[in-house]
Structures are given as C-alpha cells and as structure tokens.
C-alpha positions as CSV (number, residue, x, y, z in Angstrom):
1,V,-98.5,106.1,-96.7
2,T,-95.9,108.7,-97.5
3,G,-93.1,108.8,-100.1
4,V,-92.5,106.6,-103.1
5,Q,-92.5,102.9,-102.7
6,T,-91.2,100.2,-105.0
7,C,-94.1,98.4,-106.7
8,A,-93.3,95.0,-105.2
9,L,-93.8,96.2,-101.6
10,P,-97.1,96.1,-99.8
11,I,-99.0,99.4,-99.5
12,L,-100.8,100.3,-96.2
13,S,-103.8,102.7,-96.2
14,P,-104.9,104.8,-93.2
15,V,-107.0,103.0,-90.6
16,F,-110.7,103.9,-90.5
17,P,-112.3,105.3,-88.4
18,N,-109.5,107.2,-86.6
19,P,-109.9,108.3,-83.8
20,T,-112.2,105.5,-82.7
21,S,-113.8,104.2,-79.5
22,N,-112.8,100.9,-78.0
23,T,-116.3,99.6,-78.8
24,E,-116.0,100.2,-82.6
25,V,-114.3,98.0,-85.1
26,S,-111.4,99.5,-87.1
27,M,-110.7,98.6,-90.7
28,I,-107.1,98.3,-91.8
29,R,-106.6,98.1,-95.6
30,Y,-103.5,97.2,-97.5
31,R,-102.5,95.9,-100.9
32,V,-100.0,93.2,-101.9
33,L,-98.5,93.9,-105.3
34,N,-96.8,91.7,-108.0
35,A,-95.8,88.5,-106.1
36,A,-96.9,86.3,-103.3
37,Q,-95.0,87.2,-100.1
38,P,-95.0,86.7,-96.4
39,I,-97.1,89.4,-94.7
40,A,-97.5,90.3,-91.0
41,V,-99.9,92.9,-89.8
42,K,-99.4,93.7,-86.1
43,V,-100.8,96.2,-83.6
44,F,-98.5,97.7,-80.9
45,D,-99.1,100.0,-77.9
46,I,-97.3,103.3,-77.8
47,R,-94.5,101.7,-75.7
48,G,-93.8,99.2,-78.5
49,N,-95.4,96.2,-76.8
50,L,-97.1,93.8,-79.2
51,V,-100.8,93.9,-78.6
52,R,-102.0,91.5,-81.3
53,T,-100.9,89.9,-84.6
54,L,-103.8,90.2,-87.0
55,V,-102.1,88.4,-90.0
56,N,-99.0,86.3,-90.3
57,E,-99.1,84.3,-93.5
58,M,-98.1,84.1,-97.2
59,Q,-100.5,86.3,-99.3
60,V,-101.0,86.6,-103.0
61,P,-101.3,90.0,-104.8
62,A,-104.7,91.5,-103.9
63,N,-106.4,94.1,-101.9
64,Y,-107.0,93.1,-98.2
65,M,-109.2,94.4,-95.4
66,L,-108.8,93.5,-91.8
67,Y,-111.1,94.4,-88.9
68,W,-109.6,94.9,-85.5
69,D,-112.1,94.6,-82.6
70,K,-109.8,96.6,-80.2
71,A,-109.0,93.4,-78.3
72,D,-105.5,92.1,-77.5
73,A,-104.2,88.6,-78.2
74,N,-106.2,87.2,-75.2
75,G,-109.5,88.9,-76.3
76,T,-109.3,91.6,-73.6
77,P,-110.4,95.0,-74.8
78,V,-107.6,97.5,-75.0
79,T,-107.4,100.7,-73.0
80,A,-107.8,104.2,-74.4
81,G,-104.6,105.5,-76.0
82,S,-102.4,105.6,-79.1
83,Y,-101.6,102.4,-81.0
84,I,-99.3,101.7,-83.9
85,Y,-100.2,99.2,-86.7
86,T,-97.6,97.8,-89.0
87,I,-97.4,95.7,-92.2
88,E,-94.2,93.8,-92.6
89,S,-92.8,91.8,-95.5
90,G,-89.2,90.6,-95.3
91,N,-87.1,93.6,-94.3
92,F,-89.8,96.1,-95.3
93,R,-92.1,97.7,-92.7
94,T,-94.5,100.6,-92.9
95,T,-96.6,101.9,-90.0
96,G,-99.6,104.0,-89.1
97,T,-101.1,105.2,-85.9
98,M,-104.6,105.2,-84.5
99,I,-106.2,106.7,-81.4
100,V,-108.6,104.6,-79.3
101,N,-111.0,106.6,-77.0
102,N,-113.3,105.2,-74.3
C-alpha cells in the first residue's frame, strides 16, 4: 500500500508469496478499521476479467487473512501470468499484483 489513507478505509498488505506457483496457496492480508463496512476482495487477470471473488460481505473492524488456491470461480486452476487483487469498500478501491508461475 502506498501513500496516506484515511483511517476509516481498509488497508491491503502485499500478497505472500509473490511470485508463486499455481500449486501454492497465496495469503492476502487486509485490515478493516473503525466501522463495519461492506468489503469485496476480488482477483482479476491482467486483461481485467474477474477470475474470482474471495469475499463479498459486511465485515467488522479486524485483521483478515484470505487464502487463494489459484483457482477461478469454477475451481479450475489459473494459468501462469500476472493477476491483480483488489479490496473494495464503497467508492474506495486499492490493488496489488501477483505473479503466478507454473
């Protein structure tokens, strides 16, 4: 995460491990501050196509960890390449990138 963010907005940490193989599980960490809010965490391919929605729910202030198994919404393993992960709340969105190797 770069720059200064207002305290009420969610904070996204870098994915780990990165780069990663398509057989490893990646951990996405984020923090919701101050108030319960609707949170969506999504993974997109480099062309901007939605690969999978990992979270789409109201969440209370806390630290969260998600584990992405490198599968799309149908359970099919993704191909090698660059992927974008986002956390969204209202009009706020922050992103990160990850590289998946074979």
